[in-house]
Wavefront OBJ file of the C-alpha trace (Angstrom):
o trace
v 0.281 -0.235 -0.340
v 1.233 3.742 -0.416
v 0.911 6.660 1.513
v 1.080 10.477 0.786
v 0.988 12.790 3.254
v 0.410 16.475 2.666
v -0.759 17.259 6.205
v 1.093 20.332 7.715
v 1.124 17.838 11.259
v 1.833 14.136 11.735
v 0.459 12.996 14.516
v 2.223 10.301 16.756
v 1.855 7.019 16.728
v 0.311 7.817 12.786
v 0.656 4.650 11.505
v 1.816 2.383 13.594
v 1.514 -1.076 13.169
v 0.633 -0.514 9.177
v 1.762 -3.930 8.043
v 0.881 -3.150 3.911
v 2.346 0.363 4.202
v 5.437 -0.443 1.400
v 4.980 2.911 -0.047
v 5.558 6.479 1.850
v 5.499 10.105 0.348
v 5.725 12.688 2.095
v 4.889 16.483 0.646
v 7.287 19.404 0.911
v 3.855 21.094 3.185
v 4.936 19.027 6.469
v 6.054 20.850 8.618
v 5.903 18.798 11.634
v 5.668 14.912 12.263
v 5.023 13.481 15.831
v 7.033 9.998 18.063
v 6.407 6.895 16.846
v 4.602 7.688 12.996
v 5.390 4.723 11.666
v 6.369 2.196 14.130
v 6.712 -2.115 13.116
v 6.151 -0.619 9.839
v 8.678 -3.193 8.552
v 7.697 -3.305 4.883
v 8.627 0.193 3.449
v 11.133 0.085 0.715
v 10.107 3.527 -0.284
v 10.324 6.856 1.520
v 10.370 9.794 -0.535
v 10.146 13.561 0.811
v 9.218 16.333 -1.513
v 11.569 18.780 -0.605
v 15.389 19.062 -0.107
v 17.128 17.750 2.625
v 17.395 21.084 4.165
v 13.911 21.173 4.312
v 13.976 17.959 5.861
v 15.784 19.055 8.297
v 13.719 21.750 9.359
v 10.940 19.883 10.174
v 9.701 19.508 13.333
v 10.498 16.022 14.756
v 11.260 13.794 17.486
v 14.261 11.548 17.823
v 12.127 8.837 17.636
v 9.506 9.929 14.630
v 9.952 7.091 12.395
v 9.805 3.667 14.915
v 11.574 4.247 18.481
v 14.018 1.977 16.715
v 16.338 2.351 13.931
v 15.578 -1.398 12.770
v 12.829 0.199 10.154
v 14.430 2.954 8.978
v 14.586 3.199 5.624
v 16.483 6.203 2.913
v 14.528 8.881 2.756
v 15.291 10.244 -0.740
v 15.052 14.010 -1.676
v 15.113 16.066 -4.277
v 18.409 17.513 -3.712
v 20.129 13.585 -2.594
v 18.583 11.671 0.463
v 19.490 10.449 3.845
v 20.584 7.163 5.179
v 21.319 6.325 8.632
v 24.016 4.940 9.905
v 22.968 2.761 13.258
v 26.578 2.162 14.580
v 26.904 5.607 14.827
v 23.082 6.300 15.315
v 23.212 9.022 13.053
v 21.608 10.589 9.521
v 24.282 10.905 6.747
v 23.581 13.140 4.057
v 24.329 12.760 0.650
v 23.710 15.427 -1.987
v 23.399 14.295 -5.660
v 27.052 15.899 -7.562
v 28.777 16.191 -4.491
l 1 2 3 4 5 6 7 8 9 10 11 12 13 14 15 16 17 18 19 20 21 22 23 24 25 26 27 28 29 30 31 32 33 34 35 36 37 38 39 40 41 42 43 44 45 46 47 48 49 50 51 52 53 54 55 56 57 58 59 60 61 62 63 64 65 66 67 68 69 70 71 72 73 74 75 76 77 78 79 80 81 82 83 84 85 86 87 88 89 90 91 92 93 94 95 96 97 98 99
């Protein structure tokens, strides 16, 4: 299943345990993401943000915005590159296109 989010705020646990979710698109209109929004959504294979890496970083979100666990975090595709989670260092690495 695919989901496209254009709401300004995404509440806590909004898509928790949505096992059929495999593609997530977040519009550049999103300003705030709550805690554990995609907890236990371990089938997600595509995660796209329709803004830049800088815009993604400006969204208000807690450290545990995705799941509270770093086991399910996919790469986040942005229009100017992507962010990839380093589980060992527990940091997001930014990779800009043509960098």
